[in-house]
C-alpha positions as CSV (number, residue, x, y, z in Angstrom):
1,M,89.8,33.4,-11.3
2,T,90.6,30.0,-11.5
3,T,89.0,26.9,-10.0
4,K,91.9,26.6,-7.6
5,E,92.0,30.2,-6.4
6,R,88.1,30.1,-6.0
7,I,88.6,27.0,-3.8
8,I,91.2,28.8,-1.6
9,E,89.2,32.0,-1.3
10,E,85.9,30.0,-0.3
11,A,88.0,27.9,2.2
12,F,89.5,31.3,3.5
13,K,85.9,32.4,4.0
14,L,84.9,29.4,5.7
15,F,88.3,29.1,7.9
16,L,87.4,32.8,8.9
17,N,84.1,31.7,10.6
18,H,84.7,28.3,11.9
19,N,87.6,26.5,13.3
20,F,89.8,24.1,11.1
21,E,88.1,20.9,12.6
22,K,84.6,22.2,12.0
23,V,84.9,23.1,8.4
24,S,83.8,19.8,6.7
25,I,84.5,18.7,2.9
26,N,80.8,19.1,2.3
27,D,81.1,22.6,3.4
28,L,83.7,23.3,0.9
29,E,81.9,21.7,-1.8
30,K,78.8,23.6,-1.2
31,A,80.8,26.9,-0.8
32,V,82.8,26.2,-3.9
33,G,79.9,24.6,-6.1
34,K,82.2,21.9,-7.1
35,T,82.3,18.3,-6.1
36,R,84.9,16.6,-3.9
37,G,86.7,15.1,-6.8
38,A,87.1,18.7,-8.5
39,I,88.5,19.9,-5.1
40,F,90.8,17.0,-4.5
41,Y,92.2,17.3,-8.0
42,F,93.8,20.2,-6.8
43,F,94.6,19.4,-3.0
44,K,95.2,16.1,-1.3
45,N,93.3,16.8,1.8
46,K,91.7,19.6,3.9
47,E,95.0,20.4,5.7
48,E,96.6,21.2,2.3
49,I,93.8,23.5,1.5
50,F,94.2,25.2,5.0
51,N,97.9,25.5,4.7
52,E,97.3,27.1,1.2
53,V,94.8,29.6,2.7
54,I,97.5,30.5,5.1
55,D,100.1,30.9,2.5
56,V,97.9,33.3,0.3
57,Y,95.9,35.2,3.0
58,I,98.5,35.5,6.0
59,I,102.1,34.5,5.2
60,K,102.1,36.4,1.7
61,T,100.1,39.1,3.0
62,Q,102.1,39.8,5.9
63,N,105.5,39.6,4.1
64,P,107.1,42.8,4.3
65,T,108.8,42.6,1.0
66,D,105.3,41.7,-0.7
67,K,103.5,44.6,1.6
68,F,105.7,47.3,0.7
69,N,107.5,48.3,-2.5
70,F,109.5,51.7,-2.5
71,D,112.7,53.3,-3.0
72,N,115.5,52.8,-0.5
73,N,115.9,56.7,-0.3
74,I,112.4,57.3,1.1
75,S,112.0,59.7,3.9
76,L,110.4,58.5,7.3
77,E,107.4,60.8,6.5
78,Q,106.9,59.1,2.8
79,F,107.2,55.7,4.5
80,I,104.5,56.2,6.9
81,C,102.2,57.2,4.0
82,H,103.4,54.0,2.1
83,Y,103.0,51.9,5.2
84,I,99.2,53.2,5.8
85,N,98.4,52.6,2.1
86,G,99.9,49.1,2.2
87,I,97.6,48.4,5.2
88,N,94.7,49.9,3.2
89,A,95.2,48.0,0.3
90,I,95.2,44.6,2.2
91,M,92.1,45.7,4.3
92,S,90.4,46.6,1.1
93,K,91.0,43.5,-0.5
94,M,89.8,41.4,2.8
95,L,86.8,43.5,3.2
96,S,85.7,43.0,-0.6
97,L,85.1,39.4,0.4
98,S,82.0,40.5,2.6
99,V,82.7,38.4,5.6
100,V,81.0,39.4,8.8
101,N,83.5,40.6,11.2
102,I,86.4,39.7,9.1
103,F,89.0,41.2,11.7
104,K,87.9,39.0,14.4
105,G,87.9,36.1,12.0
106,Y,91.4,36.8,10.6
107,F,92.8,36.8,14.1
108,S,91.2,33.6,15.0
109,L,92.5,32.3,11.7
110,Y,96.2,33.4,12.9
111,L,95.8,31.6,16.0
112,Q,94.6,28.2,14.2
113,A,97.5,28.6,12.0
114,S,99.9,28.8,14.8
115,R,99.0,25.0,15.6
116,I,98.2,23.6,12.3
117,Y,100.6,25.2,9.8
118,P,104.1,23.9,9.9
119,N,106.8,26.3,11.4
120,F,104.1,29.1,11.3
121,A,105.6,30.8,14.4
122,E,109.0,30.9,12.9
123,I,107.8,32.2,9.6
124,M,105.8,34.9,11.3
125,T,108.6,35.7,13.7
126,Q,110.8,36.2,10.6
127,N,108.4,38.4,8.9
128,S,108.2,40.5,12.1
129,V,111.9,41.0,12.6
130,E,112.0,41.8,8.9
131,E,109.4,44.5,9.2
132,L,111.3,45.8,12.2
133,N,114.5,46.0,10.4
134,L,112.8,47.9,7.7
135,W,111.3,50.5,10.1
136,E,114.8,50.8,11.8
137,K,116.4,51.3,8.3
138,V,114.1,54.0,7.5
139,I,114.5,55.8,10.6
140,S,118.3,55.4,10.7
141,R,118.3,57.3,7.2
142,A,115.9,60.0,8.5
143,V,118.6,60.6,11.5
144,Q,121.4,60.6,8.9
145,T,119.4,63.1,6.3
146,K,118.6,65.3,9.3
147,E,114.7,64.6,8.8
148,I,114.6,63.7,12.4
149,K,116.4,64.2,15.7
150,E,118.7,61.6,17.1
151,V,117.0,59.0,18.5
152,N,117.3,55.2,19.2
153,T,116.4,53.9,16.1
154,R,115.5,50.4,17.3
155,Q,113.4,51.6,20.0
156,Y,111.3,54.0,17.5
157,A,111.0,51.1,15.0
158,T,109.4,49.0,17.8
159,I,107.2,52.1,18.8
160,F,105.9,52.5,15.3
161,R,105.3,48.8,14.6
162,S,103.8,48.3,18.2
163,C,101.1,51.0,17.3
164,F,99.9,49.0,14.3
165,L,100.0,45.6,16.2
166,G,98.4,47.2,19.3
167,L,95.6,48.9,17.5
168,A,94.9,45.9,15.1
169,F,94.7,43.8,18.1
170,D,92.5,45.9,20.2
171,R,90.0,46.6,17.5
172,C,90.0,43.2,16.2
173,L,86.8,42.1,18.1
174,S,84.8,45.2,17.1
175,Y,85.0,47.4,14.0
176,G,88.7,46.6,12.9
177,L,91.7,48.9,12.6
178,N,91.1,52.6,11.8
179,T,94.0,53.5,9.8
180,D,93.1,57.4,10.0
181,E,93.4,56.7,13.7
182,L,97.0,54.9,13.0
183,L,98.1,57.6,10.8
184,A,97.3,60.4,13.3
185,I,99.2,58.4,16.0
186,Y,102.2,58.0,13.5
187,Q,102.0,61.8,12.5
188,D,102.1,62.7,16.2
189,I,105.2,60.7,16.8
190,Y,106.8,61.9,13.8
191,D,106.0,65.7,14.7
192,R,107.8,65.1,17.9
193,I,111.0,63.9,16.4
194,K,110.9,66.0,13.2
195,I,113.8,68.4,13.0
196,K,111.9,71.9,12.4
197,F,113.9,74.5,10.6
C-alpha cells in the first residue's frame, strides 16, 4: 500500500467514526503515522482528503460499472447471484478494516458527503439510475427469453433495487445488511415470476 493509499484508508476510518469537522489534522497524523508535511505532500487540505475518501469508498464502490462485471447475455437468476456476490465483495473489503459498526458509520459518511462533496447528490443519483437501468435490462431480457413471465420491467427493477436499499438502510444501525436474507427475498420474487416448464 502506498503512503497516499494509507492516508486515504486511515482518513476513511476516521470519517466513519467522526464528522468531518471533528477530524483534525493531528488525528490524521496519529492514524497514519506521518507528519503533517508528509500528508500535505499528497493533499492540499482536509477537504481534499475527504473528497478522495468519498471517491474511493463511496462513488467508485457504488458505481454499477465497477460493481458488476458480467456478460450481457446473463439470465436474471445469474444476475441475482452476481449482484449478491458484488455486495459481499464490497462488504468483505469494508469489514476487513475492523471498524466498529462500519454500517452505521458508512451511512453517516454518505450523509456528510451529501453536504461537503461537490455534486454528490447528482453523481449518486446517476449511479442509482444506471443500476436501476441495469436491473431493467436484465429483467427485459429474461422476459424476452421466456425465463420469466411478462412483467412491468421498470416496476420489478425498482422492487429488486428497493429490497437492497431498504434492508441496507434498515440494518445499518444494528448488525448491517445480511446478504443471505436479501438473497432469500430475491429468490422468492424470482420464483413468483419464473416460468415453470
